[in-house]
C-alpha positions as a Markdown table, in Angstrom:
| # | Residue | x | y | z |
|---|---|---|---|---|
| 1 | Met | 18.6 | -12.5 | 45.6 |
| 2 | Ala | 15.0 | -13.7 | 45.6 |
| 3 | Thr | 13.8 | -10.2 | 45.0 |
| 4 | Asn | 16.0 | -9.8 | 41.9 |
| 5 | Lys | 14.7 | -13.2 | 40.6 |
| 6 | Tyr | 11.1 | -12.0 | 41.2 |
| 7 | Trp | 11.6 | -8.8 | 39.2 |
| 8 | Ser | 13.3 | -10.7 | 36.4 |
| 9 | Ile | 10.3 | -12.9 | 36.0 |
| 10 | Ile | 8.0 | -9.8 | 36.0 |
| 11 | Phe | 10.1 | -8.2 | 33.3 |
| 12 | Leu | 10.0 | -11.3 | 31.1 |
| 13 | Ile | 6.2 | -11.6 | 31.4 |
| 14 | Ala | 5.8 | -7.9 | 30.6 |
| 15 | Ala | 8.1 | -8.2 | 27.6 |
| 16 | Ala | 6.1 | -11.2 | 26.3 |
| 17 | Leu | 2.8 | -9.4 | 26.8 |
| 18 | Ala | 4.1 | -6.3 | 25.0 |
| 19 | Thr | 5.2 | -8.5 | 22.1 |
| 20 | Ser | 1.9 | -10.3 | 21.9 |
| 21 | Val | -0.1 | -7.1 | 22.0 |
| 22 | Ser | 1.9 | -5.5 | 19.2 |
| 23 | Ala | 2.2 | -8.6 | 17.0 |
| 24 | Lys | 0.0 | -8.7 | 13.9 |
| 25 | Val | -1.7 | -11.7 | 12.1 |
| 26 | Phe | -1.4 | -11.5 | 8.3 |
| 27 | Ile | -3.8 | -13.7 | 6.3 |
| 28 | Val | -1.6 | -14.3 | 3.2 |
| 29 | Gly | -3.5 | -13.0 | 0.2 |
| 30 | Asp | -6.2 | -11.5 | 2.4 |
| 31 | Glu | -9.6 | -12.8 | 1.3 |
| 32 | Lys | -8.0 | -14.7 | -1.6 |
| 33 | Gly | -5.9 | -16.8 | 0.7 |
| 34 | Trp | -3.2 | -19.1 | -0.6 |
| 35 | Thr | -4.2 | -19.9 | -4.2 |
| 36 | Leu | -3.2 | -19.9 | -7.8 |
| 37 | Asn | -2.9 | -16.9 | -10.1 |
| 38 | Phe | -2.4 | -14.3 | -7.4 |
| 39 | Asp | 0.4 | -11.7 | -7.2 |
| 40 | Tyr | 1.8 | -12.3 | -3.7 |
| 41 | Gln | 4.7 | -9.9 | -4.1 |
| 42 | Ala | 2.2 | -7.1 | -4.9 |
| 43 | Trp | 0.2 | -8.2 | -1.8 |
| 44 | Ala | 3.4 | -8.1 | 0.4 |
| 45 | Lys | 4.6 | -4.8 | -1.0 |
| 46 | Asp | 4.8 | -2.0 | 1.6 |
| 47 | Lys | 3.6 | -4.3 | 4.5 |
| 48 | Pro | 5.8 | -4.1 | 7.5 |
| 49 | Phe | 6.5 | -7.6 | 8.8 |
| 50 | Ile | 8.0 | -7.6 | 12.3 |
| 51 | Val | 9.5 | -10.3 | 14.4 |
| 52 | Gly | 6.6 | -11.8 | 16.4 |
| 53 | Asp | 4.0 | -11.3 | 13.6 |
| 54 | Gln | 2.2 | -14.4 | 12.2 |
| 55 | Leu | 1.6 | -15.4 | 8.6 |
| 56 | Val | -1.5 | -17.6 | 8.0 |
| 57 | Phe | -1.6 | -19.6 | 4.8 |
| 58 | Lys | -5.3 | -20.4 | 4.3 |
| 59 | Tyr | -6.4 | -22.8 | 1.5 |
| 60 | Ala | -8.6 | -25.8 | 0.8 |
| 61 | Tyr | -7.1 | -28.9 | 2.6 |
| 62 | Gly | -5.3 | -31.1 | 0.1 |
| 63 | Lys | -5.3 | -28.6 | -2.7 |
| 64 | His | -2.1 | -26.8 | -1.8 |
| 65 | Asn | 0.7 | -26.8 | 0.8 |
| 66 | Val | 3.4 | -24.5 | 2.2 |
| 67 | His | 7.2 | -25.0 | 2.2 |
| 68 | Lys | 9.7 | -22.8 | 3.9 |
| 69 | Val | 12.7 | -22.5 | 1.5 |
| 70 | Asn | 15.8 | -20.5 | 0.8 |
| 71 | Gly | 16.3 | -17.9 | -1.9 |
| 72 | Thr | 17.7 | -20.4 | -4.5 |
| 73 | Ala | 14.8 | -22.8 | -4.1 |
| 74 | Phe | 12.4 | -19.9 | -4.3 |
| 75 | Gln | 13.9 | -18.7 | -7.6 |
| 76 | Gln | 14.0 | -22.2 | -9.1 |
| 77 | Cys | 10.9 | -23.6 | -7.5 |
| 78 | Ser | 12.9 | -26.5 | -6.1 |
| 79 | Ile | 10.5 | -28.5 | -3.8 |
| 80 | Pro | 11.9 | -29.8 | -0.5 |
| 81 | Pro | 11.0 | -33.3 | 0.7 |
| 82 | Thr | 7.3 | -33.8 | 1.2 |
| 83 | Asn | 7.6 | -34.4 | 4.9 |
| 84 | Glu | 8.7 | -30.8 | 5.3 |
| 85 | Ala | 5.5 | -29.4 | 4.0 |
| 86 | Leu | 2.8 | -27.6 | 6.0 |
| 87 | Thr | -0.5 | -29.1 | 4.9 |
| 88 | Ser | -3.3 | -28.2 | 7.4 |
| 89 | Gly | -5.1 | -25.7 | 5.2 |
| 90 | Tyr | -4.6 | -23.1 | 7.9 |
| 91 | Asp | -0.9 | -23.0 | 8.4 |
| 92 | Val | 0.3 | -20.5 | 11.0 |
| 93 | Ile | 4.0 | -19.4 | 10.8 |
| 94 | Thr | 5.3 | -17.1 | 13.6 |
| 95 | Leu | 8.1 | -14.8 | 12.3 |
| 96 | Ala | 10.7 | -15.6 | 15.0 |
| 97 | Thr | 13.8 | -14.0 | 13.5 |
| 98 | Pro | 14.5 | -11.0 | 11.3 |
| 99 | Gly | 15.7 | -11.3 | 7.7 |
| 100 | Arg | 14.5 | -12.6 | 4.3 |
| 101 | Lys | 11.9 | -15.4 | 4.3 |
| 102 | Trp | 10.7 | -17.4 | 1.3 |
| 103 | Tyr | 7.6 | -19.7 | 1.0 |
| 104 | Ile | 6.4 | -21.7 | -2.0 |
| 105 | Cys | 3.6 | -24.3 | -2.8 |
| 106 | Gly | 5.0 | -27.7 | -3.5 |
| 107 | Val | 2.0 | -29.2 | -5.3 |
| 108 | Gly | 2.4 | -29.9 | -9.0 |
| 109 | Lys | 3.6 | -26.8 | -10.9 |
| 110 | His | 1.8 | -24.4 | -8.6 |
| 111 | Cys | 5.1 | -22.6 | -7.8 |
| 112 | Glu | 6.4 | -22.4 | -11.4 |
| 113 | Ser | 3.2 | -21.8 | -13.3 |
| 114 | Gly | 0.7 | -20.6 | -10.7 |
| 115 | Gly | 2.7 | -18.0 | -9.0 |
| 116 | Met | 2.3 | -19.6 | -5.5 |
| 117 | Lys | 5.4 | -18.1 | -4.0 |
| 118 | Leu | 5.9 | -15.4 | -1.4 |
| 119 | Phe | 9.1 | -13.5 | -0.4 |
| 120 | Ile | 9.1 | -11.1 | 2.5 |
| 121 | Asn | 11.6 | -9.2 | 4.6 |
| 122 | Val | 11.1 | -9.4 | 8.4 |
| 123 | Leu | 12.2 | -6.5 | 10.5 |
| 124 | Ser | 13.5 | -6.8 | 14.1 |
| 125 | His | 11.3 | -4.0 | 15.3 |
| 126 | Ala | 8.7 | -1.6 | 13.9 |
| 127 | Pro | 10.1 | 1.3 | 11.9 |
| 128 | Ser | 9.9 | 4.6 | 13.6 |
| 129 | Pro | 6.9 | 6.7 | 12.4 |
| 130 | Pro | 7.8 | 9.8 | 10.4 |
| 131 | Pro | 7.8 | 13.0 | 12.3 |
| 132 | Pro | 4.5 | 14.8 | 12.2 |
| 133 | Ser | 4.3 | 17.5 | 9.6 |
| 134 | Val | 3.7 | 21.0 | 10.6 |
| 135 | Tyr | 2.5 | 21.8 | 7.1 |
| 136 | Pro | -1.3 | 22.4 | 7.4 |
| 137 | Gly | -2.0 | 21.8 | 3.7 |
| 138 | Lys | -3.8 | 24.0 | 1.2 |
| 139 | Val | -7.3 | 23.6 | -0.3 |
| 140 | Ile | -6.9 | 23.9 | -4.1 |
| 141 | Leu | -10.0 | 24.4 | -6.2 |
| 142 | Val | -9.2 | 22.7 | -9.5 |
| 143 | Gly | -9.7 | 25.2 | -12.4 |
| 144 | Asp | -10.3 | 28.0 | -9.8 |
| 145 | Glu | -13.6 | 29.8 | -10.6 |
| 146 | Lys | -14.1 | 27.6 | -13.7 |
| 147 | Gly | -14.2 | 24.4 | -11.7 |
| 148 | Trp | -14.1 | 21.0 | -13.4 |
| 149 | Thr | -15.6 | 21.6 | -16.8 |
| 150 | Leu | -15.1 | 21.3 | -20.6 |
| 151 | Asn | -13.1 | 23.7 | -22.8 |
| 152 | Phe | -10.5 | 24.6 | -20.1 |
| 153 | Asp | -6.8 | 24.0 | -20.2 |
| 154 | Tyr | -6.0 | 22.2 | -16.9 |
| 155 | Gln | -2.3 | 21.8 | -17.7 |
| 156 | Ala | -1.9 | 25.5 | -18.2 |
| 157 | Trp | -3.8 | 26.0 | -15.0 |
| 158 | Ala | -1.5 | 23.6 | -13.1 |
| 159 | Ala | 1.7 | 25.0 | -14.7 |
| 160 | Gly | 3.8 | 26.9 | -12.1 |
| 161 | Lys | 1.7 | 25.7 | -9.2 |
| 162 | Arg | 3.3 | 23.7 | -6.4 |
| 163 | Phe | 1.3 | 20.7 | -5.0 |
| 164 | Tyr | 2.5 | 19.2 | -1.7 |
| 165 | Val | 1.6 | 16.1 | 0.3 |
| 166 | Gly | -1.2 | 17.3 | 2.6 |
| 167 | Asp | -2.8 | 19.6 | 0.1 |
| 168 | Lys | -6.4 | 18.9 | -0.9 |
| 169 | Leu | -7.7 | 19.1 | -4.5 |
| 170 | Val | -11.4 | 20.0 | -4.9 |
| 171 | Phe | -13.1 | 19.1 | -8.1 |
| 172 | Lys | -16.3 | 21.2 | -8.3 |
| 173 | Tyr | -19.0 | 20.6 | -11.0 |
| 174 | Pro | -22.7 | 20.1 | -11.4 |
| 175 | Val | -23.8 | 16.7 | -10.1 |
| 176 | Gly | -24.3 | 14.2 | -13.0 |
| 177 | Arg | -22.6 | 16.3 | -15.6 |
| 178 | His | -19.0 | 15.1 | -14.9 |
| 179 | Asn | -17.1 | 12.8 | -12.5 |
| 180 | Val | -13.5 | 12.3 | -11.4 |
| 181 | Phe | -11.4 | 9.2 | -11.8 |
| 182 | Arg | -7.9 | 8.7 | -10.4 |
| 183 | Ala | -5.9 | 7.1 | -13.3 |
| 184 | Asn | -2.4 | 6.0 | -14.1 |
| 185 | Gly | -0.2 | 7.5 | -16.9 |
| 186 | Thr | -1.3 | 5.1 | -19.6 |
| 187 | Ala | -5.0 | 5.6 | -18.8 |
| 188 | Phe | -4.5 | 9.3 | -18.7 |
| 189 | Gln | -2.8 | 9.4 | -22.1 |
| 190 | Gln | -5.3 | 7.1 | -23.8 |
| 191 | Cys | -8.4 | 8.2 | -21.9 |
| 192 | Ile | -9.0 | 4.7 | -20.6 |
| 193 | Ile | -11.9 | 4.9 | -18.1 |
| 194 | Pro | -11.6 | 2.7 | -15.0 |
| 195 | Ala | -14.5 | 0.7 | -13.5 |
| 196 | Ala | -17.6 | 2.9 | -12.9 |
| 197 | Asn | -17.6 | 2.1 | -9.1 |
| 198 | Glu | -14.2 | 3.9 | -8.8 |
| 199 | Ala | -15.7 | 7.3 | -9.9 |
| 200 | Leu | -16.1 | 10.3 | -7.6 |
| 201 | Thr | -19.5 | 11.8 | -8.3 |
| 202 | Ser | -20.5 | 14.2 | -5.5 |
| 203 | Gly | -19.9 | 17.4 | -7.5 |
| 204 | Tyr | -17.5 | 18.6 | -4.8 |
| 205 | Asp | -15.0 | 15.8 | -4.7 |
| 206 | Val | -12.1 | 16.4 | -2.3 |
| 207 | Ile | -8.9 | 14.4 | -2.8 |
| 208 | Thr | -6.1 | 14.7 | -0.2 |
| 209 | Leu | -2.7 | 14.3 | -1.7 |
| 210 | Gln | -1.2 | 11.7 | 0.6 |
| 211 | Thr | 2.0 | 10.7 | -1.2 |
| 212 | Pro | 4.5 | 12.4 | -3.4 |
| 213 | Gly | 4.9 | 11.7 | -7.1 |
| 214 | Arg | 2.9 | 12.0 | -10.3 |
| 215 | Lys | -1.0 | 12.0 | -10.1 |
| 216 | Trp | -3.5 | 11.8 | -13.0 |
| 217 | Tyr | -7.2 | 12.6 | -13.0 |
| 218 | Ile | -9.7 | 12.3 | -15.8 |
| 219 | Cys | -13.5 | 12.7 | -16.4 |
| 220 | Gly | -15.2 | 9.4 | -17.4 |
| 221 | Val | -18.4 | 10.9 | -18.8 |
| 222 | Gly | -18.8 | 10.4 | -22.5 |
| 223 | Lys | -15.8 | 11.8 | -24.5 |
| 224 | His | -15.0 | 14.4 | -21.9 |
| 225 | Cys | -11.5 | 13.1 | -21.3 |
| 226 | Gln | -10.7 | 13.2 | -25.0 |
| 227 | Leu | -12.0 | 16.7 | -25.1 |
| 228 | Gly | -9.5 | 17.8 | -22.5 |
| 229 | Leu | -11.2 | 17.2 | -19.1 |
| 230 | Lys | -8.1 | 15.7 | -17.6 |
| 231 | Leu | -5.4 | 16.9 | -15.1 |
| 232 | Phe | -1.8 | 15.8 | -14.5 |
| 233 | Ile | 0.2 | 17.1 | -11.5 |
| 234 | Thr | 3.4 | 16.3 | -9.6 |
| 235 | Val | 3.1 | 16.2 | -5.8 |
| 236 | Leu | 6.1 | 17.3 | -3.8 |
| 237 | Pro | 7.0 | 16.0 | -0.3 |
| 238 | Tyr | 6.0 | 18.0 | 2.8 |
| 239 | Pro | 7.6 | 21.5 | 2.4 |
| 240 | Thr | 10.2 | 22.2 | 5.1 |
| 241 | Tyr | 9.7 | 25.4 | 7.1 |
| 242 | Val | 12.8 | 27.4 | 7.7 |
| 243 | Pro | 12.5 | 30.0 | 10.4 |
| 244 | Pro | 13.8 | 33.5 | 9.6 |
| 245 | Pro | 17.2 | 34.5 | 10.9 |
| 246 | Tyr | 17.2 | 35.8 | 14.5 |
| 247 | His | 18.3 | 39.4 | 14.9 |
| 248 | Arg | 19.2 | 40.9 | 18.3 |
| 249 | Ser | 17.8 | 44.3 | 18.9 |
């Protein structure tokens, strides 16, 4: 009996250690912290929050606070009683149960007008990782022997080609003559150049296609984009390998 009790204690300690090792600490808003005029839903998007993880709301003491609320209070910015607020300026919340969680700031109109509200969905355990792909990926030289240059039809070049997650695009050009920007659909259509520090400029820029969907690339030098130095492709998920039928001899 004593032996069983001993092993039960060991098991509980091991389980607690495993949970503490795997748990993550999320600083809400990262370097911005808990503040006005920040998109917390964009920050939370695609983050896996798991039971045992901790949220840290970091802010200047006295400037904000944190309330745990329900979905209705979150939508309407209904502030609970003041004595329910977390006010330390470094409020740590351990995610103890799975499900939806809502948090708002109860100071002034910070919730309604300042966007200081966060909704997350907490999972009971970490999602299983996707199975490793056996697809090795191809290296695709954009424009083939022409490379990345003016007076070339990149949409005609891309037509009929299949681009998969795992493939690599190589933009080859003389250094300083062109560059490569990843863009969105609007920037692609209107040739809106992103910030200069986002440019790829090596002359042999390799981009691994990591996610499926539409991808847009433009040159940001002069009027090169308006002159046709732009590429749009659709990336497909990992191709599935189907083995040939087995024939007995």
